C-alpha positions in Angstrom: 25.8 -9.8 43.0 28.9 -9.2 45.3 30.2 -5.6 45.1 33.6 -4.2 45.9 33.7 -1.8 48.9 34.0 1.2 46.5 31.0 -0.1 44.4 28.9 -0.8 47.5 29.6 2.7 48.9 28.6 4.2 45.5 25.5 2.1 45.3 24.4 3.2 48.8 24.0 6.7 47.6 20.9 5.7 45.7 18.4 7.7 47.8 20.2 10.9 46.5 19.8 10.0 42.9 17.4 12.1 40.9 14.9 9.2 40.5 12.7 9.5 43.6 13.3 5.9 44.5 11.6 4.3 47.5 13.7 1.1 47.3 17.2 0.3 46.2 17.7 -0.4 42.5 18.3 -4.0 41.4 21.8 -4.8 40.3 21.6 -6.7 37.0 25.3 -7.2 36.2 28.6 -5.6 35.8 29.2 -4.3 32.3 32.4 -4.4 30.3 34.2 -1.2 30.9 37.3 0.8 30.1 40.5 0.9 32.0 39.5 3.9 34.1 36.0 2.9 35.1 33.8 0.2 36.4 30.2 0.0 35.1 27.2 -1.7 36.6 23.8 -2.1 34.9 20.9 -1.4 37.3 17.1 -1.4 37.1 14.5 0.6 39.0 11.0 1.9 38.3 10.9 0.1 35.0 14.0 1.8 33.6 17.6 0.8 33.3 20.6 2.9 34.3 24.4 2.6 34.5 26.4 3.3 37.6 30.0 4.3 36.8 32.7 4.4 39.4 36.4 5.2 39.2 39.0 2.4 39.0 41.8 2.9 41.5 44.3 3.6 38.7 42.4 6.7 37.4 44.6 9.2 39.3 47.2 10.9 37.2 45.7 10.0 33.8 44.5 13.5 33.1 40.9 12.9 34.1 39.2 15.8 36.0 35.8 14.7 37.3 34.9 18.2 38.3 35.5 19.4 34.7 33.4 16.5 33.5 30.6 17.4 35.8 30.5 21.0 34.5 30.4 19.8 30.9 27.6 17.3 31.6 25.6 20.2 33.2 26.2 22.4 30.1 25.1 19.7 27.6 22.1 18.5 29.6 19.2 18.2 27.2 21.3 18.0 24.1 20.2 15.3 21.8 23.7 13.7 21.8 24.1 13.6 25.6 22.9 10.8 27.9 20.5 11.7 30.7 22.3 12.1 34.0 20.7 11.0 37.2 23.5 11.6 39.7 27.0 12.9 39.6 29.5 13.2 42.5 33.0 14.0 41.3 34.5 13.7 44.8 33.3 10.1 45.0 34.1 9.3 41.4 30.5 8.4 40.8 28.2 8.9 37.8 24.7 7.5 37.2 23.3 7.8 33.8 20.5 6.4 31.7 21.2 3.1 29.9 21.1 3.9 26.3 19.3 1.2 24.4 20.7 0.8 21.0 23.7 -0.3 18.9 27.2 0.4 19.7 29.1 1.5 16.7 32.1 -0.6 15.5 35.4 0.3 13.8 33.9 -0.6 10.4 30.7 1.4 10.9 32.0 4.2 8.6 32.1 1.7 5.7 28.5 3.1 5.3 28.7 6.6 3.8 25.5 7.5 5.6 27.2 7.0 8.9 30.1 9.2 7.8 27.6 12.0 7.3 26.0 11.2 10.7 29.3 11.3 12.5 30.4 14.5 10.9 27.1 16.1 11.9 27.4 14.8 15.4 30.9 16.4 15.7 29.5 19.7 14.4 26.8 19.6 17.0 29.3 19.0 19.8 31.6 21.8 18.5 28.7 24.2 18.3 28.7 24.2 22.2 31.2 26.8 23.6 29.6 28.7 26.4 30.7 28.0 30.0 32.9 25.0 29.0 36.0 24.6 31.1 39.2 24.8 29.0 41.1 21.7 28.3 44.8 22.4 28.9 46.7 20.4 26.3 50.0 21.7 27.5 49.4 20.5 31.1 48.0 17.2 29.8 51.1 16.4 27.8 53.4 17.4 30.6 51.4 15.4 33.1 51.6 12.3 30.9 55.4 12.7 30.5 55.9 13.1 34.3 53.8 10.0 34.9 55.9 8.0 32.4 59.1 9.1 34.1 57.7 8.0 37.5 56.5 4.7 36.2 58.8 1.8 36.8 58.6 0.6 33.2 60.7 1.4 30.2 59.0 3.6 27.6 59.5 3.9 23.9 62.3 6.2 22.7 59.8 7.5 20.2 57.8 9.0 23.1 60.9 10.8 24.4 61.7 12.1 20.9 58.1 13.4 20.5 58.0 15.0 23.9 61.3 16.8 23.3 60.1 18.1 19.9 56.7 19.4 21.2 57.5 20.5 24.8 59.1 23.9 23.9 56.1 24.8 21.7 53.3 23.7 24.1 52.7 26.9 26.0 52.5 29.0 22.8 50.2 26.4 21.3 47.8 26.6 24.2 47.8 30.4 24.3 47.1 30.6 20.6 43.7 28.8 20.9 41.5 31.8 20.6 38.0 30.4 20.2 37.9 27.0 22.0 34.8 24.9 21.5 33.6 21.7 23.3 35.6 18.8 22.1 35.0 15.2 23.3 38.6 14.1 22.6 37.7 10.4 22.7 35.2 9.8 19.9 36.0 6.1 19.5 33.4 3.5 18.3 33.0 2.3 21.9 31.7 5.8 22.9 29.0 6.1 20.3 25.6 4.5 20.7 22.9 4.7 18.0 19.7 4.5 19.9 16.4 3.0 18.6 15.4 6.3 17.0 18.7 6.5 15.1 20.1 9.3 17.3 23.8 9.1 18.1 24.5 9.4 21.9 28.0 10.0 23.0 29.3 8.4 26.2 32.3 9.0 28.5 32.9 12.8 28.6 35.8 12.4 31.0 38.5 13.8 28.6 36.2 16.6 27.2 36.8 20.3 27.4 36.9 23.5 25.5 39.6 22.9 23.0 40.8 22.8 19.4 38.6 21.1 16.7 41.7 20.2 14.8 42.9 17.9 17.7 39.4 16.3 17.7 39.6 15.8 13.9 43.1 14.2 13.9 42.3 12.1 16.9 39.0 10.9 15.3 40.7 10.1 12.0 43.2 7.9 13.9 40.5 6.1 15.7 38.4 5.3 12.7 41.0 4.7 10.0 38.6 5.5 7.2 40.0 7.3 4.3 36.7 9.0 3.2 36.0 10.2 6.7 39.6 11.4 7.2 39.5 13.4 4.0 36.4 15.2 5.0 37.1 15.8 8.7 40.6 17.1 7.9 39.4 19.8 5.5 41.1 22.6 7.5 43.0 25.6 6.4 45.7 25.4 9.1 49.3 25.7 7.9 51.5 22.7 7.7 53.4 23.6 10.8 50.2 23.6 12.9 49.1 20.3 11.4 52.4 18.8 12.2 52.4 20.0 15.8 48.9 18.8 16.4 49.7 15.4 14.8 52.7 15.1 17.1 50.6 15.9 20.2 48.1 13.3 19.3 50.9 10.8 18.6 52.3 11.5 22.0 48.9 11.0 23.7 48.6 7.6 22.0 52.1 6.4 23.0 51.7 7.7 26.5 48.3 6.2 27.0 49.5 2.8 25.7 52.4 3.0 28.2 50.5 4.2 31.3 47.5 1.9 30.9 
């Protein structure tokens, strides 16, 4: 199949992949992808793999490919992590195993068993804390705001109100995170695959970092819109002020992302 120049350059690195290939992989097709990436399904040596490259619009959206690489190295071998065959942050290239299984849907949590499985998955992720680069929420919010100001497109007044409300408190909020743990920050249905053995595999670690579980919890509750799940994942002892601020930060992320995409 025809490839863009960027995709062809990425594909031509195949001799460096950790697969000991003696011939180029076969390109099967381009996969549906998110707004920040292009995905291609490949085949070689009887296995399938996914080649992911950056879309041109990825710059400025808070994605740090070097941070992602460090995280992928730290979670290598974890049951919830895909196998990595090659990672080049400078080229915006990642080659992983193709996870054979079922992608979860927005209504998957209608099954109480899956609520238990998702909560267990999140606990496994948050159990990782060593050598995980910090996710700077303060810088991320400010970067989104700056990008919105630079974009030649009107943005919602609600985003401006939120930013003005949270900006004075951002630095103190970031400094108060005493024991950050690995947070994925994007546990949407599209990023969770249940493989043929019933194990949940999490994709797309580009927004992950050592952060605050409460932000993960509120974000996940918004993604899934499941009352039973939300009640269980939001069982925290934070005071109302902390809950309010974290909720406003997540709200701002959602508004800014919708605008910048």
